[in-house]
C-alpha positions as CSV (number, residue, x, y, z in Angstrom):
1,X,216.8,92.6,64.1
2,X,213.3,93.8,62.9
3,X,213.1,97.4,63.2
4,X,209.5,99.0,64.0
5,X,209.1,102.5,62.5
6,X,206.2,104.5,64.1
7,X,204.4,106.3,60.9
8,X,202.0,109.1,61.6
9,X,199.3,109.4,58.9
10,X,196.6,112.1,58.1
11,X,194.1,109.4,58.1
12,X,190.9,110.0,59.6
13,X,188.4,107.0,60.0
14,X,185.1,107.7,61.2
15,X,184.8,107.5,65.0
16,X,182.7,104.8,66.5
17,X,181.9,103.2,63.2
18,X,183.6,100.2,61.3
19,X,186.2,100.4,58.9
20,X,185.6,98.3,55.7
21,X,187.9,96.1,53.8
22,X,187.7,94.5,50.6
23,X,190.1,92.0,50.1
24,X,190.9,90.9,46.5
25,X,191.3,86.9,46.4
26,X,192.6,86.8,42.7
27,X,195.3,84.6,41.2
28,X,199.0,85.0,41.2
29,X,200.8,83.5,38.5
30,X,204.8,83.2,39.0
31,X,207.6,81.4,37.3
32,X,211.1,81.8,38.4
33,X,213.4,84.6,36.5
34,X,216.8,85.8,36.7
35,X,215.8,87.8,39.8
36,X,213.6,85.6,41.7
37,X,209.7,85.1,41.0
38,X,207.9,87.1,38.0
39,X,205.0,87.4,36.2
40,X,205.1,85.7,33.0
41,X,202.0,87.7,31.4
42,X,202.0,91.0,32.9
43,X,199.3,92.5,30.8
44,X,197.0,89.9,31.8
45,X,197.5,90.4,35.3
46,X,197.6,94.3,35.6
47,X,194.5,93.7,33.7
48,X,193.1,91.7,36.7
49,X,194.1,94.3,39.4
50,X,192.6,97.2,37.4
51,X,189.3,95.5,37.1
52,X,188.8,95.5,40.9
53,X,190.0,99.0,41.3
54,X,187.4,99.9,38.4
55,X,184.7,98.1,40.4
56,X,185.5,100.1,43.5
57,X,184.9,103.2,41.4
58,X,182.1,102.4,39.3
59,X,180.2,99.5,41.2
60,X,178.5,99.4,44.1
61,X,177.7,102.4,46.2
62,X,178.5,100.8,49.3
63,X,182.3,100.9,48.3
64,X,182.0,104.8,49.5
65,X,182.8,103.4,52.7
66,X,185.9,101.2,52.1
67,X,189.0,102.2,53.9
68,X,191.3,99.0,53.2
69,X,192.0,97.3,49.8
70,X,193.7,94.2,50.1
71,X,195.8,92.5,47.5
72,X,197.7,89.3,47.5
73,X,201.7,89.1,47.7
74,X,203.3,89.0,44.5
75,X,200.3,90.0,42.5
76,X,201.4,93.3,40.5
77,X,204.0,93.2,37.8
78,X,206.7,95.8,38.6
79,X,206.2,97.3,34.9
80,X,202.5,98.4,35.9
81,X,203.5,99.9,39.3
82,X,203.2,103.4,38.0
83,X,200.0,102.5,36.6
84,X,198.6,101.1,40.0
85,X,199.9,104.1,42.0
86,X,197.9,106.6,39.3
87,X,194.9,104.4,39.6
88,X,194.7,104.6,43.1
89,X,194.9,108.4,43.0
90,X,192.6,108.6,40.7
91,X,190.0,106.3,41.8
92,X,190.0,106.0,45.3
93,X,189.0,108.6,47.8
94,X,190.3,110.3,50.9
95,X,191.4,108.3,54.1
96,X,192.0,105.0,51.9
97,X,194.9,102.7,52.5
98,X,195.7,99.9,49.6
99,X,198.2,97.1,50.1
100,X,199.6,94.8,47.2
101,X,202.7,93.2,46.8
102,X,205.1,93.1,43.9
103,X,207.0,90.7,41.7
104,X,210.3,90.0,42.9
105,X,212.5,92.9,41.8
106,X,216.6,93.0,41.6
107,X,217.9,94.9,44.9
108,X,219.1,97.6,42.6
109,X,215.1,98.4,41.7
110,X,214.3,98.5,45.0
111,X,217.2,101.1,45.6
112,X,215.8,103.1,43.1
113,X,212.1,103.1,44.1
114,X,213.2,103.9,47.8
115,X,214.9,106.9,46.0
116,X,212.1,107.8,44.2
117,X,209.7,108.0,47.1
118,X,212.6,108.8,49.7
119,X,210.2,111.4,51.7
120,X,208.2,107.8,53.0
121,X,211.1,105.6,53.0
122,X,214.4,107.2,54.2
123,X,214.9,104.6,56.8
124,X,214.4,102.0,54.4
125,X,216.9,103.3,52.0
126,X,219.3,104.2,54.6
127,X,219.4,100.4,55.6
128,X,219.9,99.4,52.1
129,X,222.5,101.6,51.5
130,X,224.3,100.6,54.1
131,X,223.9,96.6,53.1
132,X,225.1,97.4,49.6
133,X,228.0,99.2,50.8
134,X,228.7,96.2,52.9
135,X,228.6,93.7,50.1
136,X,225.0,92.9,49.3
137,X,224.7,91.8,45.8
138,X,222.7,94.6,43.5
139,X,221.1,91.6,41.6
140,X,219.7,89.7,44.3
141,X,216.1,89.6,44.3
142,X,213.7,91.6,46.7
143,X,210.3,90.4,47.6
144,X,208.4,93.7,48.1
145,X,205.0,95.1,49.4
146,X,203.6,98.4,48.6
147,X,201.2,100.6,50.9
148,X,199.4,103.4,49.3
149,X,197.8,105.9,51.5
150,X,195.5,108.7,50.2
151,X,195.3,110.8,53.3
152,X,192.3,112.7,54.5
153,X,193.4,115.8,52.3
154,X,193.9,114.0,49.6
155,X,197.9,113.4,49.5
156,X,199.2,110.2,48.5
157,X,202.1,108.8,50.1
158,X,203.6,105.4,49.0
159,X,205.7,102.9,51.2
160,X,207.6,99.9,50.6
161,X,208.4,97.1,52.7
162,X,210.8,94.1,52.0
163,X,209.9,90.6,53.3
164,X,212.0,89.3,56.1
165,X,211.9,85.7,55.6
166,X,212.6,83.5,52.3
167,X,209.8,83.0,49.5
168,X,210.1,79.6,49.7
169,X,211.8,78.4,53.2
170,X,215.2,78.2,54.4
171,X,215.9,74.7,53.3
172,X,217.0,75.7,49.8
173,X,220.7,76.4,48.8
174,X,220.2,77.6,45.2
175,X,220.3,81.4,44.4
176,X,217.0,81.8,43.1
177,X,215.6,81.4,46.8
178,X,218.5,83.4,48.5
179,X,216.2,86.9,48.7
180,X,217.2,90.1,50.4
181,X,216.2,90.2,54.1
182,X,213.9,93.5,55.1
183,X,214.5,94.8,58.6
184,X,211.6,97.4,59.0
185,X,207.9,97.8,59.3
186,X,206.0,100.4,59.6
187,X,203.3,101.2,62.8
188,X,200.6,103.3,61.0
189,X,198.9,105.6,63.1
190,X,196.0,107.7,61.8
191,X,194.4,110.9,63.1
192,X,191.4,109.2,64.3
193,X,193.7,106.7,66.7
194,X,193.0,103.7,64.5
195,X,196.7,101.9,63.9
196,X,197.9,99.4,62.2
197,X,200.6,97.2,60.1
198,X,201.1,95.1,57.2
199,X,203.3,92.1,56.8
200,X,204.0,89.9,54.0
201,X,203.3,86.1,54.7
202,X,206.0,84.4,56.6
203,X,206.9,87.3,58.4
204,X,203.9,86.4,60.3
205,X,205.7,83.1,61.6
206,X,208.1,82.7,64.4
207,X,211.9,81.6,63.5
208,X,212.6,81.4,67.3
209,X,211.2,83.0,70.3
210,X,213.7,86.0,70.3
211,X,214.8,87.3,67.0
212,X,211.3,87.1,65.2
213,X,209.2,89.8,63.4
214,X,206.0,88.6,65.1
215,X,207.7,88.5,68.3
216,X,209.0,92.0,67.8
217,X,205.5,93.4,66.9
218,X,203.9,91.8,69.9
219,X,206.4,93.2,72.3
220,X,206.1,96.5,71.0
221,X,202.1,96.6,71.0
222,X,202.6,95.7,74.6
223,X,204.6,98.4,75.3
224,X,202.3,100.9,73.2
225,X,199.7,99.6,75.3
226,X,201.2,100.0,78.8
227,X,202.0,103.8,77.6
228,X,198.9,104.8,75.9
229,X,196.3,102.1,76.9
230,X,195.6,101.6,73.1
231,X,196.3,98.3,71.4
232,X,197.2,97.3,67.7
233,X,193.7,97.8,65.9
234,X,194.6,95.7,62.9
235,X,197.3,93.8,61.2
236,X,197.0,92.9,57.5
237,X,199.1,89.7,56.1
238,X,199.4,89.6,52.5
239,X,200.2,86.3,50.8
240,X,201.0,83.7,48.0
241,X,200.2,80.9,50.5
242,X,199.6,77.4,49.2
243,X,199.5,76.1,52.9
244,X,197.4,78.6,54.6
245,X,195.9,76.1,56.9
246,X,199.5,75.3,58.1
247,X,199.7,74.4,61.6
248,X,202.6,77.2,62.5
249,X,199.7,79.7,61.7
250,X,197.5,78.1,64.4
251,X,200.3,78.0,66.7
252,X,201.2,81.7,66.4
253,X,197.8,83.2,66.4
254,X,197.0,81.1,69.6
255,X,200.3,83.0,71.0
256,X,199.2,86.1,69.5
257,X,195.6,86.1,71.4
258,X,197.1,85.2,74.7
259,X,196.8,81.4,75.2
260,X,200.3,81.0,76.2
261,X,202.3,82.2,79.8
262,X,202.5,85.6,78.3
263,X,199.8,88.0,78.5
264,X,199.9,89.9,75.3
265,X,197.4,92.8,75.8
266,X,198.7,95.0,72.7
267,X,197.2,92.5,70.2
268,X,194.7,90.5,72.2
269,X,192.0,92.8,70.2
270,X,193.9,93.2,67.1
271,X,191.8,92.1,63.7
272,X,194.1,89.8,62.0
273,X,193.4,89.8,58.0
274,X,195.2,86.9,55.9
275,X,194.4,88.1,52.3
276,X,195.9,85.0,50.4
277,X,195.7,84.2,46.5
278,X,192.7,82.0,44.9
279,X,192.9,78.5,43.7
280,X,193.5,79.4,40.3
281,X,197.1,80.7,41.3
282,X,200.2,79.0,39.9
283,X,203.6,79.6,41.4
284,X,206.5,77.6,39.9
285,X,208.0,74.8,42.2
286,X,205.1,75.4,44.7
287,X,202.9,72.4,43.3
288,X,201.4,69.8,45.3
289,X,201.1,72.0,48.9
290,X,197.6,71.7,49.0
291,X,195.1,74.8,47.6
292,X,195.5,78.6,47.7
293,X,193.1,80.9,49.1
294,X,191.0,80.3,52.1
295,X,191.7,84.1,52.7
296,X,190.6,85.0,56.9
297,X,189.8,87.3,59.3
298,X,190.8,86.5,62.9
299,X,189.6,88.1,65.9
300,X,190.2,87.5,69.8
301,X,188.0,85.1,71.9
302,X,186.0,87.7,73.8
303,X,184.3,88.4,70.5
304,X,181.6,85.9,69.5
305,X,180.9,84.8,66.2
306,X,177.6,82.9,65.1
307,X,178.5,79.7,63.5
308,X,178.4,79.4,60.1
309,X,179.1,76.8,57.4
310,X,179.0,77.8,53.7
311,X,180.7,77.0,50.6
312,X,182.0,80.7,50.3
313,X,182.9,81.4,54.2
314,X,182.7,79.6,57.3
315,X,183.5,80.3,61.1
316,X,185.5,78.4,63.1
317,X,188.1,78.5,66.2
318,X,190.9,77.2,63.7
319,X,190.9,73.7,65.4
320,X,190.5,74.8,69.3
321,X,192.8,78.1,69.2
322,X,192.0,81.2,71.6
323,X,190.0,82.9,68.7
324,X,187.2,83.6,66.4
325,X,188.2,82.7,62.8
326,X,185.8,83.8,59.6
327,X,187.5,81.5,57.0
328,X,186.7,82.2,53.1
329,X,186.6,79.6,50.3
330,X,189.5,78.9,47.8
331,X,188.0,80.7,44.5
332,X,188.7,83.8,43.0
333,X,186.6,86.4,44.6
334,X,186.5,89.9,46.3
335,X,185.3,89.7,49.8
336,X,183.7,93.1,51.4
337,X,183.2,93.2,55.0
338,X,183.8,95.4,58.0
339,X,186.6,95.3,60.7
340,X,185.2,94.7,64.4
341,X,185.8,97.2,66.5
342,X,187.9,96.3,69.5
343,X,185.3,97.8,72.2
344,X,182.1,96.1,71.0
345,X,182.0,93.9,74.3
346,X,178.4,94.6,75.3
347,X,176.8,91.2,76.0
348,X,173.5,93.0,75.5
349,X,174.0,94.0,72.2
350,X,172.4,92.0,69.1
351,X,175.2,93.1,66.6
352,X,177.6,90.8,65.1
353,X,181.0,92.0,65.3
354,X,182.2,90.7,61.8
355,X,179.6,91.1,58.9
356,X,180.1,90.1,55.3
357,X,178.7,93.0,53.3
358,X,179.2,91.3,49.7
359,X,180.8,88.7,47.9
360,X,182.0,89.2,44.2
361,X,182.8,86.5,41.7
362,X,184.4,87.0,38.0
363,X,182.1,87.5,35.2
364,X,183.5,87.7,31.8
365,X,186.2,89.9,30.9
366,X,187.6,91.9,33.6
367,X,184.0,92.3,35.0
368,X,182.7,91.1,38.7
369,X,179.2,89.9,39.9
370,X,178.0,90.3,43.6
371,X,176.7,87.0,44.8
372,X,172.6,86.9,45.9
373,X,172.1,86.0,49.2
374,X,170.5,83.0,47.8
375,X,173.3,81.9,45.5
376,X,175.6,82.2,49.0
377,X,173.1,80.1,51.2
378,X,172.8,77.3,48.5
379,X,176.5,77.1,47.5
380,X,176.2,78.2,44.0
381,X,179.6,79.9,44.2
382,X,182.7,77.3,44.3
383,X,185.4,77.2,46.5
384,X,184.8,75.6,49.7
């Protein structure tokens, strides 16, 4: 059963103002290795990830307002984890959160990471140690996410979380699909009262009504709401998902935002961000399922999004679900937008709850170019 850890952070977001998010929809390239799926060209992939960090530091001045930086599942080679941590510490400002997925690592390597960052991962280490003592194979692959928080005073904290559901589904018998099952998720709570969680792809979906991670999260958020009258502000789901439009996501979102019999006050105003890899991705064995991409931002039906249908992004209700969704295209892009504030319900206000402040496309080696308004309106950018 999933254990939700209350994790306070010295993270001060501006009160009464939108937090800002940069979603990096970049390619993933993963092949089967001895322990799960690995990045075949680590230097090339690290250069791609590093270019985003460089843009944030050296690019558009509006990135000074950046609070959340989201990369896809499985995008970072394990050999460049230290480079990533150093770059975040060096390049990003205080009160910023960076989240990304790592290629699969053996359980022994996961244990070493938790021991190295024991101060922020004591409970995860305790659970893993117990699993190893009970007979878990130290060579078993683990699919990890990492959340790096640069707190308000500049201190860097590093949290690791293992995926709780298989990488490729539960129908496979071969060992390469037999992943370690993570059993914790952090409920991060900032000093400015903004709180959020991070999941890895399939952990968002139901397996059954009573033991699913997402059901545990909804129930936890409801308990917090009834005790404090504060719901879950944001939920980030990092993905390497060839089926981002699968009906299962629509079904869970429908229940999440309160269409079904159980009311869900703890999450009905949650902003849910799905950060996928782009359509240039290749995951061995994942062919034929459709297009990658289509990252999205979902908010409840009490918000209203203006109808938009462009090649780079559009708005819809995910086929009649009780929600508003901004759905991005499938191409390699960086999307910079604000996270809606849950209390913006004044019907007299002309402000839109969710705005895209910039879209960046790759240009040359390691460079990014901001698309102009005309390019976005005329559909010059590819990726519908």
